[in-house]
Residue, then its C-alpha position, 0 to 999 in steps of 0.5 A: m546509532t549515530p549519524t554516521i552509522v545512519i547515513s553510512l547504512l543509508c548510502g550502501y543501501f541505496l548503492v546496492l539499488i543503483l547498482i541492481s538498477w544499473f544491471t538490469s536497465r541496459k537497453a532497456d526500453n519502454d516495453a521493459f520500463f512498462l512490462g519487465e517485457r513478460k518475462s518476469p518470473w512468477y516466483i520472484v514476482a510474488f516474492g517481491m509483492i509482499g515488500a509492495s504491499l506491506s510498504g513502511i505502513t505495515f511495517i511499524s503502523i501495524p505493530g502500534w495498532v495492537g495497543d489500543s484495546a479495542k483493536q488488538f490483533s481485529y486487523m487479522q479480521m481484515v486479512f482473511g477478507y484479503l485473501v478472498g480477495y486475491f482469488v477474486v483477482a487472480y480468477v475474475l481479473l487477471p484472466i480479463y487483462y491478459k485476454l486484453n493483453l493490457t499495458s494500462i488496465y484501465s484500458y478495459l473500460k475504453t473497450r467496454f464503455g468508452k472514452w469518459s469511463y476509461k479516463t475516469g478510472a485512470a484518474l481515480f488511480l492516480i489520485s488513489r496512489v499519489i495519496g497512498a505512496s505520500i502517505r507511505l513516504l510520509l511515514v518513513a521520512s518522518v521516522l528519519q527526521l526524528i532519529l537522524f536528519e533533525d538533529l542535523g538541523i536538516p529541515f523536513e522537506i529537504t528529507v522528502l525530496a531526498s528520499v523521492l529523488l533516490i527512488w527517481v535514480y534507481t527507477n528511471r531507465g529500468g522502471i518494473k523490470t529493475i523493480i521486479w529485482t529491487d523489492t525481492l532484495q528489500t522484501a528480504f531485508m524487511l522479512a528478517s528486520v521483523i524476525v530478528t526483532v520478534y527473537f530479541i524482544g522475545d529474549a529481552l521478555n525472557i518468553n523465549e524459555k517460557g514456552g516460546i513467542i507464540e505462547g507468550v503472544k497468546n496469553s498476552s492482553y494484546s492478542r485478540i483476533f475476533y470481535f463479534d461483540s456488537w454490529l454496530d463496532g466499527n472492528y466488527f468482524w464482518k465489517h472488517f472481513l467484507g471490507g477487506i475483501f473489497i479493499t483487495i480487489g481495490m487496492t490490488g485487482l484494480d491498481q495499475d501498480m500491483m497489477q503492472k508486476n503480474l502483468s509482466c509475468k510470461n503468462l497468465k498462468d504464472a500470474q495466477l500462481n504468483m497471486i495464489s501464493f502471495a496471497g498465503v504468505l501474506v496472512v503468516v507475514n501479516l500475522v507476524f507484524l502484528a505479533l511483533g506489535a504485542l512484544l512492542y507494548m508487553y516490553f513497554d510495559q516492562t521497561g517504560v522505552g517508547y514512552n515518549a511515542l506513545k506518551v509524549i508525541k501520541r503516535t503509535d507509529l512511532l513505538f517500533a523507531e523508538i524501542a528499535q532505536s533505543g539501542k537496550l536491544g543491541i545494534t543489530v536490532s537498530v541496524l535491521f529497523l533500519l534497513g527493514l524500514i527504508a525497503a518497506a517503504y521504498s519497496s511500494a513507493d519506487s513501484a507507485l512511482t513507476s505505475l504513475t507514470t505509466s498511467f499518466s503516459v499511456d491513458f492520459l497522452k497516448l504515449e503508444d501513438k506517438e513517434e518512437n523517438l519522442q516516446k522515451k522523453i515524454r515517458q521521463r517527462v512524466h517521471v520526473a513530474m511525478s515525482i514533483i507531484l509527490v514531494i509535495t503531496i507528502i509535505v501536504l500531508r505532514r501538516t494536515t493529518d494525524d491518524a494513525a498512518i493505517w486507518t488513514l490509508i485505509t479510509l482514503a481508499g475507501f473514497t477512491y477506490g470504491p466508485l473505481i470498484g463499483l465501474f469495473f464490476f458492472g463491466i463485468l457483471t451486467k451487459r448494460n452499456l453507460k451514458d458514457y459523459w455522466v460516468p465521471w460525475i457519477c464516481g466524483i459525486v459518491p465519494v463526496v457525498i459518502g465522505i460528508l456522511w462519513y465525517l458528520n457520522k465520525n465525528g457525532l454531528i447527525s444521530w441518523f445512524g445512532e451508535y452505529q460506527i463506520g469502519a473499514e466496509l466504508i469502501i463497500y458503500n461507495a462502491i455499491v453506491s456507484f454500481v447502483s447509480l451507474w445503473l441509473i444511467s445506463y441502457r440496454p445494447k440495441n443488439 
């Protein structure tokens, strides 16, 4: 595609989002920004959450995952774990949030344990979401830089700044009330892009007429799902499956971003219906993304298109981008790839920015205790501050990370959401109280210690674990050790 077409698409796309923002944010107050006035239709929330959950990482990183012979479709092992985790979120966590009528889900920790536990939970979320949103936006900004802005002589830093600024523009007034609707549009773009691309690549490989795409992918050398070979391997089934359960509980059920959408539903029943229907669709959608990955590698094997991404830059994340933008599959695939990528990225990043604003405003600045005429000003200033933090974090990550984005995100989630799971479920599963002032130390030290052991094991610097490789179960270790450590500083209630 020419730069003119790319810029026109970007401008047209964001114009639509800004128009949606204008219609949905009229007369919007803090209640609309934080909870959408609790009037969001569950089916709209469920559909929009697909895009927010998948993000740009799933859009281009998951297909790139397939080419590794030790991974292929193994990500589905984790997705099956996700499915179980969503039931835990729907029937264990959501009832608590609705019963307490929470705006910030971390307020539960204040009710259960005290101020320091509450602040620790909120701080863990802020760190997690800033890093997660930054990784997602970094990936998309890198692709836009590669296909457009590099040739125009625009520095990467300006690309990032412009990306975050555009998100700020259409979320600043309406918040979650706007995002519920923009995410729906963006999810539709993303799914249309993937489905059409799958068809076109299948057609180019002549497998649409030879038993169909499903049969072609199944018979390829990229479609292995289950790995039971050795429990020592990082991709062993039970590691991925159990890790997937914990990742969902942490990154969805204990994440203000994802729960803020659920709390905007009219009642608990609608929120649960939203969560379960969303979970079922997500399994199918992830399978489609992995099928796309197999087709991309089959296309590379046959044509050599994608050589730069795989052999020169050596970033599997960029394979989809190179093939789509090569023009070999036609302008339709190029256009839909760009729209799908932008939609996948921004449907996640916009809600992340809103939830960061919500959490910091409510959990740390106690916005609800301020005078009404000051609340909106404070919220808007926090929104700007969080935007700046995202920009800085993205630029830092650009210069310090080189792993595939999906695995970077899963690894970091293990360190930040693990202690959060331990803290929340200590409150849910026990009746014991905590020495509240010790909680920040426990939740800070545990991931540092486990992080050191993980790093030494990964780089072969210690032999304590033998050939054992830590995989997605990293989050389980953080959660369990945090839970046990919290038990050590707990006591029975006097009554």
